[in-house]
N, C-alpha and C positions, 0 to 999 in steps of 0.2 A: 469361458475360462474361469475356473474357481480361484479363490484367493490363495489357496495353497500352491497353485501352479504358477502364480506370479512371483517374479524374483523380488528380493528386497530392493527398494529404490535407492538405498545407500551403497550397498556392497555387491548386489547381484546374486547373493546366495538365495536358496529357496526360503520363502517366508515361513515363519513358525506361527501356527494359529493362535498361540498365546500372546504373540507380539504383533499380530497382523497390522499393517502390511509389511512389517519389518521382520528380520530374522532373529533379533536379539534386543535386550534392553539397551545395549550400547548403540546400535544403529537408531533405535527410537530416540535416544538422547541426542545423538548427533543431529538428527532431523529437527528436534525441538530447539537445539542451540541455533541452528540455521534460521529458523523462524524468529527467534527472539533477538538475534543479532542483526536482522534486516537483510540477510543474504537472499531471502525469497521475496523481496519487495517487488511490487508491481510498478514498472516504470510509468511515469506520466509525461505528457507532452506539455511544455510551457505555453504553447499556442492556445490550448484550451483555457488555461488560467487567464491569459491576456484577454480572451473574448469576454470573460466574466467582468472585467474591469472596463469594458467598452461603454458606449453610450447607453444610458438607461440604467446603469448599475447604481447602487446606492452611493451617494456622495459624488457621483460623476458630474463634472462641470460646476462644482460648488466653488465659489470664490469668497466664501466667508472669511478665510484667513487673510485675504488681501483687503477686505473692507475695513474702513476705520470704524471704531465703535461709535454707535449712535447714528451712523449713516443709513438712511432708509434704502431698502433693496427694491428694485423694480422688477 
């Protein structure tokens, strides 16, 4: 399927080769706005972030804030 045969992803009109894959500067700008405003954000799962903070992560299990100054650590 050629690029000219694909419809504009914004409005569905036939794509214009000068503005490919869009049909016009307006649809190209609508798509740009969606990217810049975060409408096309990739969702993340919080579970993956929690795994990074698990055992072995930098600073994990550190009790420095609870130790008194000058107390030797074992």
